A tleap script that builds the chain and sets N, CA, C and O, in Angstrom:
source leaprc.protein.ff14SB
mol = sequence {
  NMET PHE VAL ALA ALA HIE GLN GLY GLY ARG
  ILE VAL ALA GLY ALA VAL ALA ASN ARG THR
  GLY GLU VAL VAL GLY LEU SER ASN VAL PHE
  ALA PRO ALA GLN ASP ALA ALA ALA TYR TRP
  ALA GLY CYS VAL ALA SER ALA MET GLY ALA
  PHE PRO GLY LEU PRO LEU VAL GLY TYR GLU
  ARG GLY ALA ASP LEU SER SER ALA GLU GLU
  ALA GLY PHE SER ARG LEU GLY PRO LEU ARG
  VAL TRP ILE ARG ARG PRO THR PRO GLY CGLU
}
set mol.1.N position { 0.880 -1.112 0.067 }
set mol.1.CA position { 0.147 -0.026 0.021 }
set mol.1.C position { 1.048 1.116 0.028 }
set mol.1.O position { 2.080 1.080 0.697 }
set mol.2.N position { 0.716 2.155 -0.693 }
set mol.2.CA position { 1.355 3.296 -1.028 }
set mol.2.C position { 0.398 4.535 -0.201 }
set mol.2.O position { -0.722 4.787 -0.644 }
set mol.3.N position { 0.892 5.224 0.935 }
set mol.3.CA position { 0.509 6.350 1.613 }
set mol.3.C position { 1.278 7.504 0.892 }
set mol.3.O position { 2.433 7.568 0.471 }
set mol.4.N position { 0.255 8.382 0.894 }
set mol.4.CA position { 1.013 9.753 0.467 }
set mol.4.C position { 0.024 10.960 1.111 }
set mol.4.O position { -1.182 10.807 1.306 }
set mol.5.N position { 0.675 12.013 1.359 }
set mol.5.CA position { 0.253 13.085 1.861 }
set mol.5.C position { 0.249 14.436 1.033 }
set mol.5.O position { 1.355 14.917 0.787 }
set mol.6.N position { -0.778 15.040 0.619 }
set mol.6.CA position { -0.843 16.067 -0.205 }
set mol.6.C position { -1.011 17.453 0.341 }
set mol.6.O position { -1.786 17.771 1.243 }
set mol.7.N position { -0.203 18.230 -0.305 }
set mol.7.CA position { -0.456 19.692 0.200 }
set mol.7.C position { -0.301 20.858 -0.950 }
set mol.7.O position { 0.690 20.957 -1.673 }
set mol.8.N position { -1.442 21.718 -0.997 }
set mol.8.CA position { -1.341 22.260 -2.489 }
set mol.8.C position { -1.277 21.275 -3.731 }
set mol.8.O position { -0.530 21.682 -4.621 }
set mol.9.N position { -1.842 20.187 -3.950 }
set mol.9.CA position { -1.886 19.533 -5.234 }
set mol.9.C position { -0.459 18.686 -5.126 }
set mol.9.O position { -0.199 17.912 -6.047 }
set mol.10.N position { 0.273 18.791 -4.254 }
set mol.10.CA position { 1.594 18.211 -4.418 }
set mol.10.C position { 1.503 16.880 -3.281 }
set mol.10.O position { 0.718 16.637 -2.365 }
set mol.11.N position { 2.550 16.257 -3.755 }
set mol.11.CA position { 2.740 15.075 -2.631 }
set mol.11.C position { 4.109 15.523 -1.931 }
set mol.11.O position { 5.151 15.761 -2.541 }
set mol.12.N position { 3.950 15.587 -0.736 }
set mol.12.CA position { 4.832 16.232 0.145 }
set mol.12.C position { 5.429 15.183 1.231 }
set mol.12.O position { 6.573 15.303 1.669 }
set mol.13.N position { 4.665 14.284 1.571 }
set mol.13.CA position { 5.097 13.057 2.424 }
set mol.13.C position { 4.465 11.621 1.877 }
set mol.13.O position { 3.448 11.478 1.198 }
set mol.14.N position { 5.342 10.632 2.361 }
set mol.14.CA position { 4.371 9.318 2.008 }
set mol.14.C position { 5.356 8.134 2.611 }
set mol.14.O position { 6.467 8.332 3.102 }
set mol.15.N position { 4.862 7.176 2.498 }
set mol.15.CA position { 5.698 5.915 3.018 }
set mol.15.C position { 5.030 4.414 1.921 }
set mol.15.O position { 4.306 4.464 0.927 }
set mol.16.N position { 5.451 3.579 2.406 }
set mol.16.CA position { 4.970 2.178 1.642 }
set mol.16.C position { 4.593 1.380 2.992 }
set mol.16.O position { 5.332 1.470 3.972 }
set mol.17.N position { 3.476 0.634 3.014 }
set mol.17.CA position { 3.317 -0.443 4.117 }
set mol.17.C position { 3.025 -1.816 3.261 }
set mol.17.O position { 2.143 -2.076 2.443 }
set mol.18.N position { 3.963 -2.481 3.704 }
set mol.18.CA position { 3.719 -3.922 3.049 }
set mol.18.C position { 3.377 -5.037 4.047 }
set mol.18.O position { 4.298 -5.285 4.824 }
set mol.19.N position { 2.275 -5.757 4.200 }
set mol.19.CA position { 2.025 -6.856 4.691 }
set mol.19.C position { 3.027 -8.251 4.435 }
set mol.19.O position { 3.165 -8.789 3.336 }
set mol.20.N position { 3.582 -8.630 5.511 }
set mol.20.CA position { 4.280 -10.027 5.206 }
set mol.20.C position { 4.101 -10.896 6.420 }
set mol.20.O position { 4.726 -10.712 7.464 }
set mol.21.N position { 3.387 -11.669 6.269 }
set mol.21.CA position { 2.680 -12.692 7.231 }
set mol.21.C position { 1.742 -12.184 8.187 }
set mol.21.O position { 0.538 -12.006 8.003 }
set mol.22.N position { 2.536 -11.926 9.430 }
set mol.22.CA position { 1.721 -11.560 10.552 }
set mol.22.C position { 2.152 -10.214 11.053 }
set mol.22.O position { 1.738 -9.800 12.135 }
set mol.23.N position { 3.124 -9.388 10.162 }
set mol.23.CA position { 3.614 -7.942 10.523 }
set mol.23.C position { 3.195 -7.195 9.303 }
set mol.23.O position { 2.751 -7.734 8.289 }
set mol.24.N position { 3.351 -6.038 9.458 }
set mol.24.CA position { 3.233 -4.881 8.365 }
set mol.24.C position { 4.504 -4.069 8.347 }
set mol.24.O position { 4.784 -3.414 9.351 }
set mol.25.N position { 5.305 -4.055 7.284 }
set mol.25.CA position { 6.540 -3.395 7.203 }
set mol.25.C position { 6.345 -1.814 6.730 }
set mol.25.O position { 5.655 -1.627 5.727 }
set mol.26.N position { 6.780 -0.954 7.241 }
set mol.26.CA position { 6.602 0.490 7.148 }
set mol.26.C position { 7.930 0.878 6.610 }
set mol.26.O position { 8.899 0.821 7.368 }
set mol.27.N position { 8.079 1.274 5.356 }
set mol.27.CA position { 9.478 1.753 4.801 }
set mol.27.C position { 9.138 2.662 3.913 }
set mol.27.O position { 7.975 2.930 3.609 }
set mol.28.N position { 10.459 3.345 3.306 }
set mol.28.CA position { 10.648 4.472 2.131 }
set mol.28.C position { 9.842 5.670 2.849 }
set mol.28.O position { 9.548 6.623 2.128 }
set mol.29.N position { 9.480 5.707 4.127 }
set mol.29.CA position { 9.030 7.091 4.702 }
set mol.29.C position { 9.573 8.440 4.238 }
set mol.29.O position { 10.721 8.636 4.636 }
set mol.30.N position { 9.055 9.410 3.508 }
set mol.30.CA position { 9.587 10.487 3.140 }
set mol.30.C position { 8.759 11.736 3.942 }
set mol.30.O position { 7.549 11.780 4.165 }
set mol.31.N position { 9.658 12.604 4.256 }
set mol.31.CA position { 8.530 13.862 5.076 }
set mol.31.C position { 9.398 14.944 5.263 }
set mol.31.O position { 10.506 14.760 5.767 }
set mol.32.N position { 8.907 16.374 4.810 }
set mol.32.CA position { 9.503 17.500 5.351 }
set mol.32.C position { 10.156 17.482 6.589 }
set mol.32.O position { 9.463 17.190 7.563 }
set mol.33.N position { 11.581 17.780 6.796 }
set mol.33.CA position { 12.101 17.605 8.211 }
set mol.33.C position { 11.435 18.412 9.026 }
set mol.33.O position { 11.308 17.939 10.156 }
set mol.34.N position { 10.854 19.700 8.825 }
set mol.34.CA position { 10.396 20.629 9.846 }
set mol.34.C position { 8.921 20.080 10.115 }
set mol.34.O position { 8.316 20.827 10.884 }
set mol.35.N position { 8.275 19.121 9.747 }
set mol.35.CA position { 6.770 18.508 10.191 }
set mol.35.C position { 7.018 16.700 10.014 }
set mol.35.O position { 6.175 15.821 9.832 }
set mol.36.N position { 8.228 16.625 10.127 }
set mol.36.CA position { 8.133 15.044 10.256 }
set mol.36.C position { 7.454 14.382 11.124 }
set mol.36.O position { 6.581 13.603 10.740 }
set mol.37.N position { 7.696 14.547 12.326 }
set mol.37.CA position { 6.532 13.867 13.506 }
set mol.37.C position { 5.202 13.972 13.077 }
set mol.37.O position { 4.488 13.005 13.343 }
set mol.38.N position { 4.641 15.020 12.409 }
set mol.38.CA position { 3.166 15.024 12.195 }
set mol.38.C position { 3.230 13.958 11.032 }
set mol.38.O position { 2.639 12.891 11.204 }
set mol.39.N position { 3.779 14.144 10.094 }
set mol.39.CA position { 3.906 13.257 8.780 }
set mol.39.C position { 4.195 11.684 9.078 }
set mol.39.O position { 3.722 10.768 8.406 }
set mol.40.N position { 4.864 11.562 9.954 }
set mol.40.CA position { 5.529 10.068 10.405 }
set mol.40.C position { 3.887 9.312 11.173 }
set mol.40.O position { 3.454 8.169 11.029 }
set mol.41.N position { 3.284 10.500 11.992 }
set mol.41.CA position { 2.095 10.058 12.668 }
set mol.41.C position { 0.735 9.581 11.584 }
set mol.41.O position { -0.042 8.648 11.784 }
set mol.42.N position { 0.740 10.419 10.553 }
set mol.42.CA position { -0.044 10.175 9.689 }
set mol.42.C position { 0.189 8.985 8.561 }
set mol.42.O position { -0.713 8.657 7.790 }
set mol.43.N position { 1.291 8.474 8.551 }
set mol.43.CA position { 1.759 7.051 7.755 }
set mol.43.C position { 1.361 6.231 8.603 }
set mol.43.O position { 0.584 5.385 8.160 }
set mol.44.N position { 1.714 6.148 10.109 }
set mol.44.CA position { 1.559 5.278 10.891 }
set mol.44.C position { -0.021 4.914 11.094 }
set mol.44.O position { -0.451 3.760 11.095 }
set mol.45.N position { -0.739 5.976 11.249 }
set mol.45.CA position { -2.285 5.670 11.336 }
set mol.45.C position { -2.919 5.177 9.978 }
set mol.45.O position { -3.869 4.394 9.962 }
set mol.46.N position { -2.277 5.733 8.734 }
set mol.46.CA position { -2.666 4.863 7.660 }
set mol.46.C position { -2.482 3.499 7.509 }
set mol.46.O position { -3.311 2.678 7.116 }
set mol.47.N position { -1.426 3.333 7.822 }
set mol.47.CA position { -1.078 1.779 7.964 }
set mol.47.C position { -1.940 0.992 8.946 }
set mol.47.O position { -2.526 -0.065 8.714 }
set mol.48.N position { -1.919 1.657 10.030 }
set mol.48.CA position { -2.754 0.909 11.166 }
set mol.48.C position { -4.406 0.540 10.776 }
set mol.48.O position { -5.143 -0.406 11.057 }
set mol.49.N position { -4.570 1.791 9.988 }
set mol.49.CA position { -5.874 1.596 9.525 }
set mol.49.C position { -6.431 0.710 8.473 }
set mol.49.O position { -7.603 0.332 8.469 }
set mol.50.N position { -5.391 0.341 7.427 }
set mol.50.CA position { -5.479 -0.546 6.618 }
set mol.50.C position { -4.948 -1.894 6.857 }
set mol.50.O position { -4.980 -2.730 5.954 }
set mol.51.N position { -4.408 -2.189 8.143 }
set mol.51.CA position { -3.931 -3.344 8.287 }
set mol.51.C position { -4.203 -3.398 10.209 }
set mol.51.O position { -3.292 -3.381 11.037 }
set mol.52.N position { -5.394 -3.449 10.451 }
set mol.52.CA position { -5.871 -3.394 11.812 }
set mol.52.C position { -5.448 -4.594 12.539 }
set mol.52.O position { -5.710 -5.721 12.118 }
set mol.53.N position { -4.660 -4.328 13.857 }
set mol.53.CA position { -4.582 -5.555 14.751 }
set mol.53.C position { -3.271 -5.987 14.285 }
set mol.53.O position { -2.928 -6.953 14.966 }
set mol.54.N position { -2.260 -5.638 13.285 }
set mol.54.CA position { -1.030 -5.994 13.262 }
set mol.54.C position { -0.036 -5.199 13.338 }
set mol.54.O position { -0.097 -4.032 12.953 }
set mol.55.N position { 1.099 -5.789 13.895 }
set mol.55.CA position { 2.243 -4.868 14.332 }
set mol.55.C position { 2.766 -4.262 13.488 }
set mol.55.O position { 2.870 -4.958 12.478 }
set mol.56.N position { 3.323 -2.898 13.324 }
set mol.56.CA position { 4.169 -2.263 12.555 }
set mol.56.C position { 5.673 -2.478 12.868 }
set mol.56.O position { 6.142 -2.271 13.987 }
set mol.57.N position { 6.501 -2.969 11.656 }
set mol.57.CA position { 7.966 -3.168 11.986 }
set mol.57.C position { 8.599 -2.148 10.957 }
set mol.57.O position { 8.115 -1.887 9.855 }
set mol.58.N position { 9.697 -1.640 11.462 }
set mol.58.CA position { 10.608 -1.056 10.083 }
set mol.58.C position { 12.096 -0.942 10.722 }
set mol.58.O position { 12.539 -1.476 11.738 }
set mol.59.N position { 12.667 -0.143 9.873 }
set mol.59.CA position { 14.295 0.006 10.226 }
set mol.59.C position { 14.653 1.558 9.684 }
set mol.59.O position { 14.575 1.981 8.531 }
set mol.60.N position { 15.004 2.149 10.710 }
set mol.60.CA position { 15.422 3.545 10.426 }
set mol.60.C position { 16.862 3.894 10.986 }
set mol.60.O position { 17.400 3.107 11.764 }
set mol.61.N position { 17.422 4.934 10.642 }
set mol.61.CA position { 18.628 5.438 11.353 }
set mol.61.C position { 18.478 7.043 11.396 }
set mol.61.O position { 17.540 7.611 10.837 }
set mol.62.N position { 19.339 7.623 12.007 }
set mol.62.CA position { 19.501 9.100 12.242 }
set mol.62.C position { 18.287 9.811 12.453 }
set mol.62.O position { 17.497 9.073 13.042 }
set mol.63.N position { 17.846 10.839 12.240 }
set mol.63.CA position { 16.861 11.636 11.963 }
set mol.63.C position { 15.514 10.870 11.910 }
set mol.63.O position { 14.542 11.163 12.606 }
set mol.64.N position { 15.561 9.794 10.954 }
set mol.64.CA position { 14.356 9.034 10.887 }
set mol.64.C position { 13.920 8.202 12.046 }
set mol.64.O position { 12.759 7.991 12.395 }
set mol.65.N position { 15.209 7.682 12.687 }
set mol.65.CA position { 14.914 6.980 13.696 }
set mol.65.C position { 14.033 7.540 14.902 }
set mol.65.O position { 13.122 6.948 15.481 }
set mol.66.N position { 14.506 8.784 15.136 }
set mol.66.CA position { 14.022 9.816 16.025 }
set mol.66.C position { 12.685 10.193 15.501 }
set mol.66.O position { 12.070 10.785 16.388 }
set mol.67.N position { 12.104 10.101 14.581 }
set mol.67.CA position { 10.625 10.220 13.910 }
set mol.67.C position { 9.900 9.202 14.085 }
set mol.67.O position { 8.698 9.321 14.325 }
set mol.68.N position { 10.628 7.788 13.978 }
set mol.68.CA position { 9.925 6.509 14.000 }
set mol.68.C position { 9.737 6.437 15.672 }
set mol.68.O position { 8.681 5.976 16.107 }
set mol.69.N position { 10.639 6.840 16.476 }
set mol.69.CA position { 10.516 6.804 18.025 }
set mol.69.C position { 9.434 7.447 18.346 }
set mol.69.O position { 8.625 6.862 19.065 }
set mol.70.N position { 9.161 8.765 17.907 }
set mol.70.CA position { 8.291 9.954 18.207 }
set mol.70.C position { 6.811 9.294 17.803 }
set mol.70.O position { 5.802 9.643 18.416 }
set mol.71.N position { 6.765 8.419 16.840 }
set mol.71.CA position { 5.345 7.978 16.235 }
set mol.71.C position { 5.100 6.600 16.932 }
set mol.71.O position { 4.318 5.805 16.410 }
set mol.72.N position { 5.799 6.273 18.191 }
set mol.72.CA position { 5.616 5.228 18.920 }
set mol.72.C position { 6.377 4.024 18.554 }
set mol.72.O position { 6.091 3.065 19.272 }
set mol.73.N position { 7.109 3.828 17.808 }
set mol.73.CA position { 8.179 2.472 17.752 }
set mol.73.C position { 8.996 2.503 18.519 }
set mol.73.O position { 9.401 3.598 18.911 }
set mol.74.N position { 9.661 1.032 19.127 }
set mol.74.CA position { 10.688 0.992 19.986 }
set mol.74.C position { 11.866 0.502 19.173 }
set mol.74.O position { 11.774 -0.179 18.152 }
set mol.75.N position { 12.847 0.873 19.671 }
set mol.75.CA position { 14.175 0.096 19.349 }
set mol.75.C position { 14.293 -1.174 19.779 }
set mol.75.O position { 13.967 -1.562 20.901 }
set mol.76.N position { 14.841 -1.964 18.744 }
set mol.76.CA position { 15.070 -3.440 19.136 }
set mol.76.C position { 16.393 -3.865 19.083 }
set mol.76.O position { 16.726 -4.875 19.704 }
set mol.77.N position { 17.303 -3.139 18.331 }
set mol.77.CA position { 18.526 -3.274 18.002 }
set mol.77.C position { 19.143 -3.119 16.568 }
set mol.77.O position { 18.530 -2.789 15.553 }
set mol.78.N position { 20.472 -3.422 16.682 }
set mol.78.CA position { 21.003 -3.103 15.204 }
set mol.78.C position { 20.574 -4.127 14.372 }
set mol.78.O position { 20.424 -5.309 14.681 }
set mol.79.N position { 20.321 -3.413 12.917 }
set mol.79.CA position { 19.887 -4.307 11.773 }
set mol.79.C position { 20.899 -5.066 11.133 }
set mol.79.O position { 21.965 -4.477 10.955 }
set mol.80.N position { 20.796 -6.394 10.695 }
set mol.80.CA position { 21.773 -7.319 10.218 }
set mol.80.C position { 21.268 -7.677 9.061 }
set mol.80.O position { 20.077 -7.986 9.017 }
set mol.81.N position { 21.976 -7.704 8.028 }
set mol.81.CA position { 21.629 -8.205 6.688 }
set mol.81.C position { 22.448 -9.331 6.233 }
set mol.81.O position { 23.673 -9.233 6.160 }
set mol.82.N position { 21.822 -10.378 5.930 }
set mol.82.CA position { 22.745 -11.526 5.270 }
set mol.82.C position { 22.172 -11.924 4.071 }
set mol.82.O position { 21.012 -11.821 3.671 }
set mol.83.N position { 23.429 -12.518 3.427 }
set mol.83.CA position { 23.400 -12.685 2.106 }
set mol.83.C position { 23.994 -14.115 2.055 }
set mol.83.O position { 24.956 -14.435 2.753 }
set mol.84.N position { 23.288 -15.081 1.071 }
set mol.84.CA position { 23.686 -16.285 0.675 }
set mol.84.C position { 24.126 -16.236 -0.781 }
set mol.84.O position { 23.228 -16.213 -1.623 }
set mol.85.N position { 25.377 -16.218 -1.180 }
set mol.85.CA position { 25.743 -16.475 -2.514 }
set mol.85.C position { 25.689 -17.772 -3.144 }
set mol.85.O position { 26.194 -18.720 -2.543 }
set mol.86.N position { 25.113 -17.961 -4.343 }
set mol.86.CA position { 25.056 -19.246 -4.878 }
set mol.86.C position { 26.379 -19.985 -4.974 }
set mol.86.O position { 27.367 -19.290 -5.210 }
set mol.87.N position { 26.513 -21.056 -4.852 }
set mol.87.CA position { 27.514 -21.590 -5.242 }
set mol.87.C position { 27.519 -22.181 -6.666 }
set mol.87.O position { 26.449 -22.480 -7.196 }
set mol.88.N position { 28.703 -22.358 -7.305 }
set mol.88.CA position { 28.849 -22.754 -8.648 }
set mol.88.C position { 27.883 -23.916 -9.017 }
set mol.88.O position { 27.767 -24.959 -8.374 }
set mol.89.N position { 27.220 -23.588 -10.128 }
set mol.89.CA position { 26.070 -24.810 -10.631 }
set mol.89.C position { 24.649 -24.524 -9.943 }
set mol.89.O position { 23.713 -25.266 -10.242 }
set mol.90.N position { 24.425 -23.320 -8.899 }
set mol.90.CA position { 23.151 -23.246 -8.694 }
set mol.90.C position { 22.342 -22.477 -9.544 }
set mol.90.O position { 21.129 -22.408 -9.346 }
savepdb mol mol.pdb
quit
């Protein structure tokens, strides 16, 4: 699901909400820095409205992490990304 906030006929903020199993990932959140908290809250509310009762998850860093925490997210730990490279012949 794509979330978009409009102002004066322009998209000024938004996010992507993607259901995977029993959670909803909130990603690609963008918002003007001066109103980040309000737009984050709107993106969260939109995702929760579209997927009621499911937990929201995501990963952020820097100012976006602060905005996510202000929107009610809790920090769980560092992100680890794993990769499995194919062996020859696969």
